[in-house]
C-alpha positions in Angstrom: -14.1 7.4 14.3 -17.7 8.3 14.9 -18.9 5.1 13.3 -19.8 1.8 15.0 -17.0 -0.7 15.1 -16.3 -4.4 15.4 -12.9 -5.3 16.8 -11.0 -8.3 15.6 -8.4 -9.7 18.0 -5.5 -11.4 16.2 -4.9 -14.7 17.8 -2.8 -16.0 14.9 -5.1 -16.0 11.9 -3.8 -15.4 8.4 -7.2 -14.1 7.3 -7.7 -11.2 9.7 -7.8 -8.7 6.8 -10.3 -10.9 4.9 -12.6 -10.7 7.8 -12.1 -7.0 8.4 -12.9 -6.4 4.7 -16.0 -8.5 4.9 -17.3 -6.6 7.9 -16.5 -3.2 6.2 -18.3 -4.4 3.1 -21.4 -4.7 5.3 -21.0 -0.9 6.0 -19.6 -1.4 9.5 -16.1 -0.3 10.5 -13.8 -3.1 11.6 -10.2 -3.0 12.9 -7.6 -5.6 13.9 -6.0 -5.5 17.4 -3.2 -7.6 19.0 -4.2 -10.6 21.1 -2.7 -9.2 24.3 -4.9 -6.0 24.3 -6.0 -5.2 27.8 -9.5 -4.7 29.1 -8.8 -1.0 29.8 -7.6 -0.5 26.2 -10.8 -2.2 24.9 -12.9 0.1 27.1 -11.2 3.1 25.4 -12.3 2.1 21.9 -15.0 4.4 20.7 -18.4 3.0 19.5 -17.2 -0.6 19.9 -20.2 -2.9 19.4 -18.6 -6.4 19.3 -15.4 -8.5 19.4 -14.2 -11.4 17.2 -11.6 -13.7 18.5 -9.7 -15.0 15.5 -7.3 -17.9 15.8 -5.9 -20.3 13.2 -2.9 -22.3 12.6 -0.5 -19.6 13.8 -2.1 -19.4 17.3 0.9 -21.3 18.6 3.9 -19.0 18.8 7.3 -20.0 20.2 5.8 -23.1 21.7 3.0 -21.4 23.6 -0.6 -20.9 22.8 -1.6 -17.3 22.0 -4.3 -16.4 24.5 -6.3 -13.2 25.5 -6.7 -11.5 28.8 -9.5 -13.2 30.7 -10.9 -9.8 31.8 -12.0 -9.2 28.3 -14.8 -11.8 28.7 -16.3 -9.8 31.6 -16.7 -6.5 29.6 -20.1 -7.5 28.3 -19.4 -7.0 24.6 -20.9 -9.6 22.2 -18.1 -12.0 21.2 -17.7 -14.8 18.6 -14.7 -17.1 18.3 -13.3 -18.3 15.0 -10.7 -21.1 14.8 -9.8 -20.5 18.5 -10.6 -23.0 21.2 -12.5 -21.3 24.0 -15.5 -22.2 26.2 -16.2 -18.5 27.0 -18.0 -17.6 23.7 -21.5 -18.9 23.0 -20.9 -18.6 19.2 -17.9 -20.5 17.7 -16.8 -21.3 14.2 -14.2 -23.6 12.9 -13.8 -21.5 9.8 -14.8 -18.2 8.3 -18.6 -17.6 8.8 -20.7 -16.9 5.7 -22.1 -13.5 4.9 -25.6 -14.2 6.4 -24.1 -15.5 9.6 -21.7 -12.5 9.8 -24.7 -10.1 9.2 -26.6 -11.7 12.0 -23.7 -11.3 14.4 -22.9 -7.7 13.4 -26.4 -6.3 13.1 -28.7 -8.6 15.2 -26.3 -9.5 18.1 -24.1 -6.5 18.2 -26.8 -3.9 17.1 -24.2 -2.1 14.9 -25.3 0.5 12.4 -24.1 0.5 8.8 -22.6 4.0 9.0 -19.2 3.3 7.6 -18.6 5.0 4.2 -16.0 7.2 2.5 -18.1 10.4 2.9 -18.3 10.0 6.7 -14.6 9.0 6.7 -13.5 12.1 4.9 -15.6 14.3 7.2 -14.0 12.7 10.3 -10.5 13.0 8.9 -10.9 16.7 7.9 -12.0 17.4 11.5 -9.1 15.3 13.0 -6.5 16.9 10.7 -7.6 20.4 11.6 -7.6 19.5 15.3 -4.1 18.0 15.0 -2.5 20.5 12.8 -4.1 23.8 13.8 -2.4 26.7 12.0 0.9 24.8 11.4 2.3 23.6 8.1 2.5 20.0 6.9 5.2 18.5 4.7 4.1 15.8 2.2 6.1 13.5 0.0 4.0 13.7 -3.2 5.0 10.8 -5.5 1.9 11.2 -7.6 0.8 7.7 -6.7 -2.8 7.0 -5.5 -2.0 7.1 -1.8 0.0 10.3 -1.7 -2.4 12.0 -4.2 -5.4 11.2 -2.0 -3.5 12.4 1.1 -2.7 15.6 -0.7 -6.3 16.2 -1.7 -7.5 15.4 1.8 -5.0 17.8 3.4 -5.8 20.5 0.9 -9.5 20.1 1.8 -8.7 20.3 5.5 -5.9 22.9 5.6 -5.4 24.4 2.1 -2.1 26.3 1.6 -0.7 25.0 4.9 0.3 21.9 3.0 3.8 21.9 1.4 4.3 19.1 -1.2 7.7 17.8 -2.0 8.3 15.6 -5.1 11.6 13.8 -5.1 12.8 12.4 -8.4 15.0 9.6 -7.2 15.8 8.4 -10.7 13.6 5.3 -10.1 10.4 6.8 -11.5 8.4 5.5 -14.5 8.8 7.2 -17.8 7.3 10.7 -17.7 6.2 10.3 -14.1 7.9 13.3 -12.6 6.9 15.5 -15.5 3.3 14.4 -15.0 3.4 15.1 -11.2 4.6 18.7 -11.8 2.0 19.3 -14.5 -1.0 18.0 -12.6 -0.2 19.3 -9.1 1.7 22.4 -9.7 0.3 23.7 -13.0 -3.3 22.4 -12.8 -4.0 22.1 -9.1 -1.8 25.1 -8.0 -0.3 23.1 -5.2 2.6 24.4 -3.2 5.1 22.0 -4.8 8.8 21.7 -4.4 10.7 19.6 -7.0 13.9 17.9 -5.9 16.2 16.2 -8.5 18.0 13.6 -6.5 18.7 10.9 -9.1 22.5 10.7 -8.8 22.3 10.8 -5.0 20.0 7.8 -4.8 21.7 5.7 -7.5 25.0 6.4 -5.8 23.7 5.1 -2.5 22.3 2.0 -4.2 25.4 1.1 -6.2 26.3 -2.6 -5.8 23.4 -3.3 -3.4 21.5 -6.5 -4.4 19.5 -7.5 -1.4 15.9 -6.3 -1.8 15.3 -5.5 1.8 18.5 -3.5 2.0 17.5 -1.6 -1.1 14.2 -0.7 0.4 15.9 0.5 3.6 18.4 2.6 1.7 15.7 4.2 -0.4 13.5 4.8 2.7 16.4 6.3 4.7 17.4 8.5 1.9 13.9 9.8 1.5 13.9 10.7 5.1 17.2 12.6 4.7 15.9 14.5 1.7 12.8 15.5 3.5 14.8 16.5 6.5 17.0 18.7 4.4 14.0 20.3 2.6 12.2 20.8 5.9 15.2 22.6 7.4 15.1 25.0 4.5 11.5 25.9 5.3 9.9 27.6 8.3 7.1 26.4 10.5 7.0 22.8 9.4 5.8 20.8 12.3 4.1 17.8 10.6 5.0 15.2 8.1 2.1 13.6 6.2 2.4 10.0 4.9 0.3 7.8 2.7 0.5 4.7 4.9 -2.4 2.4 4.3 -3.7 -0.7 6.2 -1.9 -3.4 4.1 1.4 -1.5 4.8 0.8 -2.0 8.5 -0.3 -5.6 8.3 2.5 -6.7 5.9 5.1 -5.1 8.2 4.4 -7.7 10.8 2.3 -8.3 13.9 2.9 -10.2 17.1 1.5 -13.4 15.5 2.6 -12.9 11.9 6.0 -12.5 10.3 7.1 -9.6 8.2 6.3 -9.9 4.5 8.3 -6.9 3.5 9.3 -3.6 5.0 7.6 -0.4 3.9 9.3 3.0 3.6 6.3 4.6 5.3 6.6 2.4 8.4 9.3 3.9 10.6 10.4 7.1 12.2 12.2 10.4 11.6 15.2 11.9 13.2 14.1 12.8 16.7 15.8 16.2 16.6 13.6 17.3 13.6 10.5 17.3 15.8 8.0 16.2 13.1 4.7 14.8 14.1 3.2 12.3 11.7 -0.2 12.9 9.9 -1.4 9.6 8.4 -5.1 10.0 7.5 -5.3 6.8 5.4 -3.7 4.6 8.0 -6.7 2.3 8.4 -7.9 2.1 4.7 -7.6 -0.7 2.2 -6.5 0.3 -1.3 -10.0 0.3 -2.9 -11.2 2.5 0.0 -8.4 4.9 -0.7 -9.5 5.1 -4.4 -13.1 5.7 -3.3 -11.9 8.6 -1.2 -10.1 10.0 -4.1 -13.2 9.9 -6.2 -15.2 11.5 -3.4 -12.6 14.3 -3.1 -12.9 15.1 -6.8 -9.5 13.9 -8.0 -9.2 13.1 -11.8 -10.2 9.5 -12.7 -6.8 8.8 -14.2 -5.0 9.9 -11.0 -7.2 7.8 -8.7 -7.0 4.7 -10.8 -3.4 5.0 -12.0 -1.1 2.1 -11.6 0.0 1.3 -8.0 3.6 2.1 -7.7 5.9 1.2 -4.7 7.7 3.8 -2.8 11.1 2.4 -3.9 9.9 2.8 -7.5 11.7 0.9 -10.2 14.3 0.0 -7.6 12.3 -3.1 -6.7 11.7 -4.0 -10.4 15.3 -3.7 -11.4 16.1 -6.9 -9.6 19.4 -7.3 -7.8 22.0 -4.5 -7.8 20.7 -1.6 -9.9 22.6 -0.7 -13.1 21.6 2.1 -15.5 21.2 -0.2 -18.5 18.8 -2.5 -16.7 17.0 0.4 -15.1 16.5 2.0 -18.5 15.2 -1.4 -19.8 12.6 -1.6 -17.0 11.5 2.0 -17.6 11.2 1.6 -21.4 9.5 -1.8 -21.3 7.1 -0.6 -18.7 6.1 2.3 -20.8 5.4 0.0 -23.7 3.3 -2.3 -21.5 1.3 0.5 -20.2 0.7 2.0 -23.6 -0.5 -1.3 -25.1 -2.7 -2.2 -22.1 -4.4 1.2 -22.5 -4.8 0.6 -26.3 -6.5 -2.7 -25.5 -8.6 -1.3 -22.7 -6.9 -3.5 -20.1 -5.9 -0.5 -18.0 -9.5 -0.3 -16.9 -9.8 -4.0 -15.9 -6.4 -5.0 -14.6 -5.4 -3.7 -11.2 -1.6 -3.7 -11.5 0.7 -4.5 -14.4 4.4 -3.8 -14.8 7.7 -5.2 -16.0 10.8 -6.3 -14.1 14.3 -7.0 -15.3 16.5 -9.6 -13.5 20.2 -9.4 -13.0 21.2 -12.2 -15.4 21.5 -12.6 -19.1 20.7 -15.3 -21.6 21.8 -16.2 -25.1 19.8 -14.8 -28.0 20.1 -13.7 -31.6 20.2 -10.0 -32.8 21.1 -8.8 -36.3 22.0 -12.4 -37.3 24.6 -12.6 -34.5 24.8 -14.1 -31.1 23.6 -11.8 -28.3 23.9 -12.0 -24.6 21.2 -9.8 -23.1 18.6 -9.4 -20.3 15.0 -10.9 -20.2 12.0 -8.7 -19.4 9.3 -10.2 -17.1 5.7 -9.0 -17.5 3.4 -9.2 -14.5 -0.3 -8.4 -14.5 -2.6 -9.1 -11.5 -6.0 -8.4 -10.1 -6.8 -7.8 -6.5 -9.2 -6.0 -4.2 -7.0 -5.1 -1.3 -3.5 -6.1 -2.3 -3.5 -8.9 0.3 -4.2 -11.6 -2.3 -3.9 -11.4 -6.1 -4.9 -13.5 -9.2 -3.2 -13.5 -12.6 -4.8 -11.7 -15.5 -5.3 -14.0 -18.5 -4.1 -11.8 -21.4 -5.0 -12.5 -25.0 -2.0 -14.0 -26.8 -2.3 -11.5 -29.7 -1.8 -8.6 -27.2 1.1 -10.4 -25.5 2.6 -11.0 -29.0 2.4 -7.3 -29.8 3.9 -6.2 -26.5 6.7 -8.8 -26.8 7.6 -7.7 -30.4 7.6 -4.0 -29.4 9.8 -4.6 -26.3 12.3 -6.7 -28.3 12.5 -4.1 -31.1 12.5 -0.9 -29.1 14.2 -1.7 -25.8 18.0 -1.9 -25.7 19.9 -4.8 -24.1 16.8 -7.2 -24.1 16.4 -10.4 -26.0 13.6 -12.3 -24.1 10.1 -11.5 -22.8 8.5 -13.7 -20.1 5.0 -13.7 -18.5 4.7 -14.3 -14.7 1.9 -16.7 -13.9 2.3 -16.7 -10.1 -0.6 -15.6 -7.9 -0.3 -14.0 -4.4 0.2 -16.2 -2.4 2.6 -17.9 -2.9 4.3 -15.0 -4.7 4.0 -11.3 -3.8 2.7 -8.8 -6.3 6.1 -7.2 -6.6 9.2 -9.3 -7.3 11.2 -7.7 -4.4 
């Protein structure tokens, strides 16, 4: 990065990402580092202007207080301490500083410049990608979601036809999703796209598996196997691009925070394959990824399409996946998206989807007792996917969605609305 930076040292706070976002909102780049970073590692950080020590209730781990290397205090960088007992910092706060106080530290004390923006980020990444890749080819898993689409656009800008996109239809896509990916990227954008139909392969591996973490791991591992097979069919593939973003890294656990959930982007590849990773969005929050997409000229509908997890409907067909419940999720989700678009909610609600649990309840269908599945509707708003609030949907809209689902979706006799924010819930059910 060529931009000025403020480093946040994680000494156990649960609000590291909130602070990083607040500093970035001031136009200054900020990044989170582990509490045991060394003085030498700090010296290697480019354009570092200041350091925040961020403690909190989790600063006691395994019976011992999380501390930092004493040498860091001698480096001469301006420091503030938040929720962390120390006598070495002149400025200390018992809670998050307000915007004016943060501005004073970032601009007056640290003398940082507000030079962090998506245009500068893209220019930096294009240069970094070209330096990393050279004249080699890059393989990208193109799901058609926001992250992979922005990665594709960024790589096309940087290396053009050296990018090879692979779209894997794992049978867990939303209704019409794979067809849309082929139409937009291959037919309209003339991307070098390989389509792989692996539905039966994935569903076979997932048969009878109910644990959500195990499902994610199976899907992630199978993705890697598919890419490995496709890569071995091609020549000159030395790099694998991934749409890993900052919340993926944070939620996969740090030294002072527990894992929220595993991400299929976080992990490795078979060593004998020899791929080197290209992850240009690694330090961006979701809204920053979207801003990059707009700057890169991607269609609005693509940049602001519904967030969709890598494991797809596999994490919305709760428990062991069955074809009848998978189809119920797919069809009810299509109805929800259509009605939200009709009501204009697709432009105001960040994420909305349906989930189908692995239990049935008694109902009535065609004047007879039925024993069928419920559909759960979830609609949330968020800025960075780290916290989320519930969207208050008009009852008339919910009534219409409910009636359509009950009439048009097979094996369903109830519709429920999830009112749980994040935290304590996550955005997805699994």
